N, C-alpha and C positions, 0 to 999 in steps of 0.2 A: 157660278157666274160665267157668262159667255166670254171666252178668252178673246175672240175677235172683237167684241164690243170694247173690251178693256184696251186692246191695241189701237182702236180707233180714237180713243180719248186723247185730246191734246195734252202735251206736256205743259206744265205751268212753271214759269221762272219768275222769281221776284228779285229785282235789283234794288239795292239800298244805297243811298248817299244822303248827306245831311241837308242838301238843297235840291229842289225839284230839277229834273234833268232838262226841263224846258223853261227854266227861269228866264224871264224876258230881259233881266238886267245882266245876265251872264255871271251871277254869283257862283263861286266855286271854280272859276278859271278853267284851266285846261282839262280838269276831270269832268266838268260839266259839258264841255265841248265834246269830249270823247264819248261820254255816255249818250248824249243826244245822237251822235253819229252811229254809235253801236245799236241803239234802240231803233233808229230809222232803218238801219241795214237789216236788223233781225226781222222787222215788220215786212220788209220787201222780200227777203229770201227764205224766211222760215215760217211758212204759213201753218205748219203743224205745231207751232209753239205759241202758247198764250202768255203774253207778257204783262207783268205788273211792276209798278215802281212805288217805293215808299221813301219818304224823307222825314227827318226829325231834327229839331233844333234851330229851324230857320223862321217858321211862322209863329207869330204871337198875336193874341187877341186880348186887349185890355178890358173888354166888356165882361169877361168871366175869368175865374182862376182855375176852371176845370181844364184838364187835358183831354183833348178829343181828336178824332180822325175826321178829315174832310177830303173830298175828291178835288184834285187840282186841275188847272187848265191843261188841256191836251188837244191842240188844234187838229191833229191827225186822227185822233180817236182810236188809234191802233194799240195803244198801251194804256192799261187802266192804272192811272197815277193818283196816289194819295199822299197826304202829309199829316204828320202829328202836329197839332197846334198846341202851344203852351207846354212843350216838352221841358221837364225840369233840367235837362242837360242841354244847355245853350251851345250853339255851334256857329262858326268853327271853333276849334279848340283854343286858339289864342286868347279868346275872350274869357275863358274859364281857367286858364293856366295858373292863376294865383291860388286856386283851391280846387283841384280836380277830385277831391275826396268823394264828392257826390257820385262820381262815376263808379265808385267802388262799393256803394251801398247795396245790400241784398234786397230782394223783393221790391224792385224799383217800379215806379209808375211806367217807365218806358217798356219794361218787360211785360207788364200786365196789358199795356195798350197794344203792343205788337202781338202778343198771344191772342188777343181778341181779333186783331186783324187777320191773323192766320186762320183762326177758327171760322171767321166769316167769309174769307175769300179763298182759302186753301182747299185741300192740302196742296202744297207746292212740291214739285220734284226737286227744284233747285232754289236755294236762297243764296244769292251772290252779293255779299257785302263789298262795297267799294270804299268803305271808310268805317272807322269805329266812332268817329265824331258824331255827336248828337245822341249817343247811346250810353246807358249804364252797361257795365261789363256783364251783368247777369243776364242780359238779353241773349247772349250766346249759349247759356245753359238751357234755352228752349230746345236745343238739340236732344236733350234727354226725353222731352215729350214728343218731339217730331223726329224720331230716330230714322225713319225712312227718307227724310228730306236731306239732301246733300247740302252742306254748308261750305261755301267758299269765301275767301277773303282776298281781294287784290290790294297789294301794298302800293298805293299811289303816293304815300308820304310816310313820315316816321312817327305818326301819332302813337303807335303802341309802345314806343320807347322814349318819346319826348312830348310832353303836353303842349309845347309850342310848335310841334309838328316838323320843324325844319332841321332839327338835330344840329343846331348852330347856336353858339353862345353869344348872345347879343351884347353882353357886357364886355367880354374879352375879344369879341369880333373874330372868332375862329371856330372851326368845327368842334362840336362836342365829341368827346371820346366815349361817352356813355358811362364812365366810371366816376363822374363827379357826384359829390354828395348833394343832398337837397338844398343846402345853403347856397351852392353855386346855381342851382335851378332858380332859386328866388332872385338872385342877383341878375341872372339873365332875363327873367320875366319882368322885373322892375325896370331894367334898362330899356326894354322894348316899350313899356308904358301903356299897354292896352288898358282901357277903362270900360268895363262892361256897361256901366250905367248910360254912357253916352250912346252906345250902340243900341241898347234897348229903346232909348228915347227916339233914335232915328227910325227904328223899325215900326214903333207904335205911332210915330208922328205926334207924340205928346209926352209930357213928363210922366214916367211910370209912378204909380201909387205905391207907397211903401208896403201897405198890407197886401196888395196884389203881388208884389215881388216876393213877399214872404210866403204866401199861400202857393204860388206856382213853384217856389223853391229856388229862385234865382238870387236871393239875397246873400247866400253863402259865398258866391263867386266874387263878392266885393271885398272879401277879407283874405289875408294871407293864411295859408295853412302851415302846420308844423313841417319842418324840413323833411322829416322821415316819410311823409306821404309820397314824396316823389319816387323814392326807391321802391316803396310798396306798389305804387302805380305801375312801374315798369314790370315788376315781378308778376303782378296779377294779370296784366295784359298778356304777357308771354304765356302764362299758365292757362288762361282760358282759350287762347288761340290753339295751343298744343292739345288741349283736352277736347274742344268742341268743333274746331274747324277741320273739315276733311281734306281740304286742298288749299294751300296758300300760294298765291301767284305774285311774284315780284316783277316789276316793270323793267328792271335791268339786272344784270349780273351783280353790279355793285350793290344794289339794294338787297339782293339775296344774300350776299356775303355779309353785309352789316347785320341783317336780322339773324343769320345763322350764328354769328358771333354772340349775339344777345340771347341765344337759346331756343330759337324757333326750330322745331324738329325738321332736320334736313330731309327726312324721308317723305315729308308732305310739302316741301318747299320747291317751287319750280319757277324758272324764269319765263315770263310771257310778255314779249314786247307788244305794246298796244297797237291796234290797227288805226290807220288814219286815212282820210279821204285823199290827202296829199300824195300818198304812196301809189295811188292808182295811175297817176300820170308822171311817175318818177322819170327824170330825163336820163340819169346814169352817165352823164357827161357834163362838162363845164358849159354853162350857158354864155358866159362872157367871152368876147373875142380877145385875143392877145392884145396887149397895150404896153406902151413904154412905162406907164405908171401902174403900180399895183393898187387895185381898189379893194379896201377891206371894209367890212360892215359889222355893226352891232345892232341887233334888233331886240326889243323887249321893253324893260322897265329901267328908267334912269334913277328912280328914287328908292328902289329896293336894294339896300347895300350889298346883301349877300349875292345878288345877281352879278356883281362884279363891275358895274359900269364905272364907278369912280376909280377903281383899281385900274381899269382899262385906260381911261383918259389920263390918269396920272402917269402911268407907265409910258404911254405914247409921248407925253410932253417932255420926257427926258431924252428923246432922240435928238441927235444933232441935226442942224439944218440940211447938211449934205445928204443925210439919210431920209429925213422927213419929206424933202422936196420930190422924192420919187414915189410917194404914197398919197392916194386919194382916200378920204374917209367918208363913209356914209353912216349916219346915225338915224335910226327910225325907232324912237323910244319915247314912251310917255313921260311927262313931267321933266322935260329937258330944260336946263338953264342955258339958253342959246348963247347969250353974251359971254358967260363964263367959259363955255366950251370953245367958242371961237377964239377967245383969248389964250386958252391953254394950248390950242392946236394951230396957232397962227403960222407955224413953220411949215405946215404941210401944203402940198400942191393944191389941194382943194378940200373943202369940208362942206358936206351937204347934211342938213339937219331937218328931220321931219318929226313932229310931235306925235308919235304913235303911227299906227297903220291899220288898215282893214285887210282881211285875208284876200279879198278880191284884188287888192293893189299889189300883191307880192310879185306877180310877173313883171310889172313895170318897175318896181323898186329894185329888184334883184337882177335885172337883165344884163347889167354891165359890172356886176360885183364878182371879183376873182376869188375872194376868201372871206368867209364869215368867221367871227370870233365868238366863242362861248367861254367867257372868262369867270365862270361861277366860283364863288368862294365857299359854297356849301355843297353837301352831297345831293345836288339837284337830281331827283330820281331819273328822269329822262325829259329834258326840256322840249316842249312842243316846237319851239322856235328852231331847234337844231334839226328836227325832222323836216320841218317846212323848208329850210334852206337847202338841205340835201335834195329834197324832192324837186326843188326848182333849179337844180343844176349848179349849186354853189358848194364847193368843198368847205369844210369847217375845221378850224383849229380849236381844240377843246382843252379846257382845264382837266386835270386828272381826277378832279372831284366829280362824283356823280356818274350818271350813265351815258352822257353824250359822247364820250370818247369811244364807246363801244360800237359806234356807227362806222368806224374805220380802224383797221388793224395796223396801219402804218404808223410808226413812231414819229414821223414827220408832222403828224397832225394832232399831237398830244404834248402838252407842256405840264410841268409840275404846278399843281394848283397853288395859287397865291404867290408864285415866284415870277415877279415882273421881268427880271432879266432873262429867264428862260422863255417866257412868252415872246419878248422882243426878238430874241435870237431866232426863233422859229419864223416870225414875220419877216425878218430881214433875209432869212434864207430864201424865201419865195420872191423877195424883191430882186435878189441876185440870180436866182434860178427859177424863174416863173414856170418853166416847162415841168418842174417837179409837181406842180399842182395836179397834173394828170394822174399822178400816182394814187391820189385819193380814190379814184374810180376803180383802180386795180385791186384795192384792199377794202373797199366799202361794203358794208352789210346791206343786203337787199331789205328795203323798208317793207313793213308788214301792211298789206292792204286790209281793209275791213273784212273782205270776204275770207281771206286766209285766217284772219284773227278769229272770226266766228267759227270756222272749221276747227281751229285749235281749241277754242273754248268748249265746243261740243265734245271734243275728246276728253278734256278735263272733267266735264260734267259726267261723263261715263265712268272715268277711273277714280273719281274723287273718293269713292268709298274704299 
């Protein structure tokens, strides 16, 4: 064979996530946003690479019980995008956490379907999994058949060690330490209260037929599994990753530390901060002008308890009037209870509330904010909102949980996770010494642009073997 002809052949990369990267409803949250930006950037800058995308666990068709592949909407036409319809592994994982045993079954339908997809569209140089959700674990054993293909996994969440993904005990309302028995997993899952039937109905836009549920394989997720399944789930996830994945990328150092503790081979585990469009215009200085009042902000979700919104509001409400009168509050969060919040924060100089926000509004929203607060109560991998605030010139005070605090090395901008007193003492420090806000930029980490991120990924794609 002519070596020059071989070298001219485009490299093929397959990205995987449980939901299409261009889902019009934005299902999948920050990972979907990241993947869309990543694929768009690859298409612009990497003409020598042919991109494919595959999802599983999101699309369902009540007219048949067969599992099949179909091409998905791709407005740009630069990435060949497909989805598995009627996957027996429903996604995201929260819906199947009551009984993840099906993910552990051998010779799965998802493995056979993906094998056919690779035969029809490959061979691929790289298969980069951005999730294990929507897959049976034996999918990763395809590495034995496709030994020349490099398998990578990015850890955007904790699905390999927690079927609920967040590594947070919803019953006890505290971070899981990973040593809990399966009985605690069941308590956590039942406290969260996910009901898969209602979600299937929502996606099908009709009541699902019982026979259809059984033939597709979704009926088992409606029943609790034996408690021992959860420890088996963790062990098998770690085992298949160590055996079949060539390179494991953690989106923060904290994520890497947690997975190393759980047994991921440290020799194939690397920290790789995700690239963002926001980083391309990073200010690297405070955008807000000095003011007699300190303006602090919370952005994100008010209704997701582990994001720390209630913790944040309750802590602020304990400040005395002489302290609160020197602080302005901005809240841009979905599902706010405005009357309740205003009552809790009535001692403050001003309270501005916005029910959510769009990315294009951030310049206007953050232009006079002196300090953002990331009060997460779980090991939030690396919150997109933290990156966005820093990129827009807002220093952030972060919980010690998760990866957000890695964006700045100064201890002034990190408080003990879940410790309201410690968070308030840091906020009051900046009320009394606002000039210290500038220290953030002396110790802040340079945000990763998408171009830098792609260059890094290409290096991992080369060294993954």
